[in-house]
N, C-alpha and C positions, 0 to 999 in steps of 0.2 A: 489386524485392523487397528488403526490409531484411535485414540480417544475422540479426536475431532471427527474422524470418519464415522465412528459409532454414533456420536451425538447427532450428526447430520442425517444418518440413516433413520434414527428414531424420529427426528423432526419431520421427515417425509412420511414415515410409516404410521405414526400415531393419528394424524388427521384421517387417514384412510380407514383405520380401525374404528375410529369414532363414527365415521359415516356409515360403516356397516352396522354398528350398534343402532344408530338412528333408524336405518332402513329396516332392520330385522325386528327391533323391539318397539318401533313407532314411538320413540321418546324424543324429547327436545335435545338440543346440543348440550345444554347444561347437564341434563340428566345423564346423557351418554358419557360425558367427560367424567362425571362423578363415578359412574359405574366402573369405568376403566381405571381411573386413578386410585380408587380405594381397593382395587382387587389384588389378590395374590399374584395374578398373572402379570400385572404391571410391575410389581416388585421384582419378579424374575426377569421380565423384559428389559429392565434397566441394567441388568448385569450382562455385559457383552459375552462373557464366556458360556452363558446358557445357550447361545446361538438361536434364541427364539426370534430374533430380528430377521432371520432368513425366511420365516414362514409368511404366507400370504395374509393379508388383512382378514380374509374370510376364515382361514385356519385359526388365526388368533382369536377371532370372534367365537368360533366353535369351542375353543378352550375356555374362554370367558363364560360362555353360556353354560357349559358343564359346571364350572365353578359356582356360578350364581344359582344353579338348580340344585346341586348336590353339596356344595361347600367344599368340594375337593378339586384340586388341580390335577388334571389328567393330561399329560403331554403325549403327542404322537411318538411313535417308536423312533422316528428319525430325528426328533428334537433333542 
């Protein structure tokens, strides 16, 4: 995947993850953006070779939820 393709993928994926955060946590857009962008998940998602970009928005939210609850990043076996 080229850098441009990766950036494009993230540009499509991130708003979907933010929407799941809003729906699941009943928070504002601003709060959802903050929760995602300060997370360890986002830092890993920004790295193409982690292949986290291939997970669904809901799967990414579930990883984020575990991180917010426990402070630990727990990735699915296939990630």
